[in-house]
C-alpha positions in Angstrom: 0.0 0.0 0.0 1.1 3.6 -0.7 1.3 5.6 2.5 -1.0 3.1 4.2 -3.7 3.7 1.5 -5.3 1.1 -0.8 -4.5 1.6 -4.5 -7.8 0.9 -6.4 -8.1 0.0 -10.1 -11.5 0.2 -11.9 -12.0 -2.5 -14.5 -14.9 -1.4 -16.7 -15.5 2.4 -17.0 -19.3 2.4 -17.6 -21.9 4.1 -15.5 -21.8 1.9 -12.4 -18.0 1.6 -12.6 -17.6 5.4 -12.5 -19.9 5.7 -9.5 -17.5 3.5 -7.6 -14.4 5.2 -9.0 -15.6 8.7 -8.1 -16.3 7.4 -4.6 -12.8 6.0 -4.2 -11.4 9.2 -5.8 -12.0 11.3 -2.7 -14.8 9.9 -0.5 -13.3 6.7 1.0 -10.8 7.0 3.7 -7.7 4.8 3.3 -8.2 4.3 -0.5 -7.4 6.2 -3.7 -7.8 5.6 -7.4 -4.6 4.4 -9.0 -5.7 3.2 -12.4 -8.6 2.4 -14.7 -9.1 -0.3 -17.4 -11.5 -0.3 -20.3 -11.1 -2.2 -23.6 -12.1 1.0 -25.4 -9.0 3.2 -25.2 -11.0 6.4 -25.5 -13.3 5.4 -22.7 -10.3 4.4 -20.5 -8.5 7.7 -21.2 -11.7 9.8 -20.6 -12.3 8.0 -17.3 -8.7 8.6 -16.2 -9.1 12.3 -17.0 -12.3 12.5 -15.0 -10.7 10.7 -12.0 -7.6 13.0 -12.3 -5.2 10.1 -12.7 -2.6 9.4 -15.4 -2.6 5.6 -15.5 -5.0 3.7 -17.7 -5.0 0.3 -19.5 -7.0 -1.4 -22.2 -6.1 -4.9 -21.0 -6.8 -5.9 -17.3 -3.8 -8.3 -17.4 -1.5 -5.2 -17.1 -3.0 -4.7 -13.7 -1.8 -8.1 -12.5 1.9 -6.9 -12.5 1.2 -3.4 -11.3 2.5 -3.3 -7.7 0.7 0.0 -7.0 -2.7 -1.7 -7.4 -3.9 -3.4 -4.2 -7.5 -4.0 -5.1 -9.8 -4.0 -8.2 -13.4 -3.0 -8.8 -14.8 -5.3 -11.5 -17.7 -3.8 -13.5 -17.1 -5.6 -16.8 -19.8 -7.7 -18.6 -20.9 -10.7 -16.5 -19.4 -13.3 -18.8 -15.9 -11.8 -18.2 -16.1 -11.8 -14.4 -14.8 -15.3 -13.7 -11.5 -14.9 -15.5 -10.8 -11.4 -14.3 -11.6 -12.3 -10.6 -9.5 -15.5 -10.7 -6.5 -13.8 -12.3 -6.7 -10.8 -9.9 -7.0 -13.2 -6.9 -3.9 -15.1 -8.1 -2.0 -11.8 -8.4 -2.9 -11.0 -4.7 -5.4 -8.2 -5.5 -8.5 -7.8 -3.3 -11.7 -7.8 -5.4 -15.0 -5.9 -5.4 -17.2 -7.6 -8.1 -20.4 -6.1 -9.3 -23.5 -8.3 -9.6 -24.3 -10.7 -11.1 -21.3 -12.4 -9.8 -20.9 -14.8 -12.8 -22.8 -16.6 -15.5 -23.5 -19.7 -13.4 -22.9 -21.1 -9.9 -20.0 -23.3 -11.0 -18.1 -20.2 -12.1 -18.9 -18.6 -8.7 -17.4 -21.5 -6.9 -14.2 -21.2 -8.8 -14.0 -17.5 -8.0 -14.7 -18.2 -4.3 -12.0 -20.8 -4.2 -9.4 -18.5 -5.9 -10.1 -15.7 -3.3 -9.8 -18.1 -0.4 -6.7 -19.8 -1.8 -4.9 -16.4 -2.2 -6.2 -14.9 1.0 -7.8 -11.9 -0.6 -11.2 -10.3 0.0 -14.0 -10.9 -2.4 -17.0 -8.6 -2.0 -20.1 -8.7 -4.2 -22.0 -5.5 -5.2 -25.4 -5.9 -3.6 -25.7 -2.3 -2.3 -29.1 -2.7 -0.7 -27.4 -4.4 2.3 -25.5 -1.1 2.7 -28.6 1.1 2.4 -29.7 2.8 5.7 -33.4 2.0 5.2 -32.8 -1.7 4.5 -30.4 -1.9 7.4 -33.0 -0.4 9.8 -35.7 -2.7 8.4 -33.4 -5.8 9.1 -32.9 -4.5 12.7 -36.6 -4.2 13.2 -37.3 -7.7 11.8 -34.7 -9.2 14.1 -36.1 -7.3 17.1 -39.5 -9.0 16.7 -41.5 -5.8 16.5 -43.6 -7.1 13.6 -43.8 -10.6 15.1 -42.8 -13.7 13.1 -42.1 -12.9 9.4 -44.7 -14.5 7.1 -44.0 -13.0 3.7 -41.2 -10.9 2.0 -42.2 -9.3 -1.3 -39.6 -7.5 -3.4 -39.7 -5.9 -6.8 -37.2 -4.2 -9.1 -38.5 -2.5 -12.3 -36.3 -0.5 -14.6 -37.2 2.1 -17.2 -34.4 1.5 -19.8 -34.9 -0.3 -23.1 -32.8 -3.5 -23.0 -29.5 -3.4 -24.8 -29.4 -5.9 -27.8 -27.2 -8.5 -26.0 -29.8 -8.8 -23.2 -32.4 -10.4 -25.5 -30.2 -13.5 -25.6 -31.0 -15.3 -22.3 -27.9 -17.5 -22.8 -25.8 -14.3 -22.6 -27.7 -12.2 -20.1 -29.5 -14.9 -18.0 -32.6 -12.6 -18.3 -34.3 -10.1 -16.1 -33.9 -12.4 -13.1 -30.1 -11.9 -13.3 -29.9 -8.3 -14.6 -32.6 -6.8 -12.3 -33.7 -9.3 -9.7 -30.3 -10.5 -8.4 -30.7 -7.6 -5.9 -34.2 -8.9 -4.8 -32.9 -12.5 -4.5 -30.1 -11.4 -2.2 -32.3 -9.0 -0.3 -35.0 -11.5 0.6 -32.3 -14.1 1.6 -30.7 -11.6 3.9 -34.0 -10.4 5.4 -35.3 -13.9 5.9 -32.0 -15.2 7.4 -32.5 -18.5 5.5 -32.0 -20.2 2.2 -34.6 -20.6 -0.5 -36.2 -24.1 -0.5 -38.6 -23.9 -3.5 -38.9 -21.8 -6.7 -41.8 -21.2 -9.1 -41.4 -18.6 -11.8 -43.5 -17.4 -14.7 -42.4 -14.8 -17.3 -43.4 -13.2 -20.6 -42.3 -10.6 -23.2 -44.8 -7.7 -23.0 -42.9 -4.6 -24.0 -40.4 -5.8 -26.5 -42.6 -7.9 -28.9 -40.5 -6.9 -31.9 -37.7 -9.3 -30.8 -40.1 -12.2 -30.0 -39.5 -14.1 -33.2 -35.7 -13.9 -33.1 -35.5 -14.4 -29.3 -38.5 -16.5 -28.3 -37.1 -17.2 -24.8 -36.6 -13.5 -23.9 -38.8 -12.1 -21.2 -39.1 -8.6 -19.9 -41.5 -9.4 -17.0 -41.1 -12.1 -14.4 -42.8 -13.3 -11.1 -41.0 -15.7 -8.8 -42.5 -17.2 -5.7 -41.7 -19.9 -3.1 -40.7 -20.7 0.4 -37.6 -20.5 2.5 -36.2 -23.4 4.5 -37.5 -21.6 7.7 -41.0 -21.4 6.3 -41.1 -17.8 5.3 -42.8 -17.2 2.0 -41.4 -14.9 -0.7 -42.5 -13.2 -3.9 -40.2 -11.4 -6.3 -41.2 -9.5 -9.5 -39.1 -7.8 -12.1 -39.7 -5.8 -15.2 -37.5 -4.2 -17.9 -38.5 -1.1 -19.9 -41.4 -0.1 -17.7 -40.7 3.5 -18.8 -42.4 5.2 -15.9 -39.3 5.3 -13.7 -37.0 3.1 -11.5 -39.0 1.2 -9.0 -37.5 -0.8 -6.2 -39.5 -1.7 -3.1 -39.8 -4.3 -0.4 -42.6 -5.3 1.9 -42.2 -7.5 4.9 -45.4 -8.9 6.4 -45.2 -10.3 10.0 -47.8 -11.9 12.3 -48.1 -8.5 14.1 -47.1 -5.8 11.7 -45.6 -4.9 8.3 -42.6 -3.0 7.0 -42.4 -1.1 3.8 -39.0 -0.2 2.4 -38.2 2.0 -0.6 -39.9 4.9 -2.3 -41.2 5.8 -5.7 -41.2 9.6 -5.4 -38.1 11.4 -6.6 -38.8 14.4 -4.3 -40.6 15.4 -1.2 -43.0 17.7 -2.9 -46.3 17.3 -4.7 -47.8 19.5 -7.4 -51.5 20.1 -7.7 -52.7 22.0 -10.9 -55.9 22.1 -12.9 -54.3 20.9 -16.0 -52.4 17.9 -14.6 -54.1 17.1 -11.3 -51.9 15.9 -8.5 -48.4 14.9 -9.5 -45.0 14.2 -8.0 -41.7 13.5 -9.8 -40.7 9.8 -10.1 -37.3 8.4 -9.4 -35.7 7.8 -12.9 -32.6 5.8 -12.0 -31.0 3.4 -9.6 -28.1 5.8 -9.5 -30.3 8.3 -7.7 -32.1 5.9 -5.4 -29.0 4.1 -4.1 -26.3 6.8 -4.3 -25.6 6.7 -0.6 -25.6 2.9 -0.5 -23.0 2.8 -3.3 -20.7 5.0 -1.1 -21.4 2.9 2.0 -20.5 -0.4 0.2 -17.3 1.2 -1.2 -16.3 2.4 2.3 -17.1 -1.1 3.6 -14.8 -2.7 1.0 -11.9 -0.5 2.0 -12.6 -1.2 5.7 -12.6 -5.0 5.3 -9.2 -4.8 3.6 -7.7 -2.4 6.2 -9.2 -4.3 9.2 -8.9 -7.8 7.8 -12.6 -8.5 8.3 -15.2 -10.4 6.2 -17.1 -8.3 3.6 -20.8 -7.7 4.4 -21.7 -9.4 1.1 -19.5 -12.4 0.4 -18.8 -14.6 -2.6 -21.2 -17.1 -1.1 -24.0 -14.5 -1.2 -23.2 -13.8 -4.8 -23.2 -17.5 -5.7 -26.6 -18.1 -4.0 -28.2 -15.3 -6.0 -26.7 -16.8 -9.3 -27.9 -20.2 -8.3 -31.5 -19.0 -7.7 -31.4 -17.2 -11.1 -30.4 -20.5 -12.7 -33.3 -22.3 -11.0 -35.8 -19.6 -11.8 -34.9 -19.7 -15.5 -35.3 -23.5 -15.3 -38.7 -23.1 -13.7 -39.8 -20.7 -16.4 -38.6 -23.1 -19.2 -40.1 -26.2 -17.6 -43.3 -24.6 -16.2 -43.0 -26.2 -12.9 -42.1 -25.8 -9.2 -38.5 -26.7 -8.4 -37.5 -27.9 -5.0 -33.9 -27.3 -4.0 
């Protein structure tokens, strides 16, 4: 480490990657941005300029031999995660890997094993566990205020038109992976148990123009089942809803209920003769979870500096990927699957 601070390298300079990088630039004690990697040289160079650093690469393997870099933030396409994470672990670099962790649970196991073998930290980017509202809800659940938990319902719906590669389920693993990975991890965490059964149904309602070329593609999904401890769960996801970014959770207990998340993008409401009553809607996950992204970046630095376990581990990432696999199997086979 340079002057006791962790040298961070961003691998993948897209929107989510730059959120992390700008946090590490000047908001995370004990860490600093050392380099950035992107396969598009112009993107790598532009990111380095924004971060006010001089070092950038187009090949992540250059990072493996760079002694200034102590840790990497991996925000590349999911199908590249496994090789990048394993190579960085073998080079002794600590790893923050965005979700989904990998393409399948077997890849996740290989990544977990590499991190353990090389004694490096592996944190997965499920930021809801770092969000103040979700943390408070978890504390309330554990306190017993709402009684025994009966049902956890979670949804994530995004406004953006899917990018072309997302239509191929073999490449994207579908909405369950791209959007509902967060919900799967969240309900596991709040329930304090593993999922026992999965039943999922899905359909393509907003992107019918690709139905002939990609008959398996779905933009809306509902997944339900039961945890090992008896708690019921329900997850729904949707892409290209267009009205805004919508992420909410409801926890129903025997004595009470908890609602987490908000739809409104502001604390004001407008009433006018022409439009009636209206309020602005949240249009991006970047707005809703801005503070949670910073908290998880701070947590990553602290687990390295204090040699503690990350709040979201490789095992958590693997379990979310596993449930995505089983959910897609349930959709294809039209049946309940018991784990």
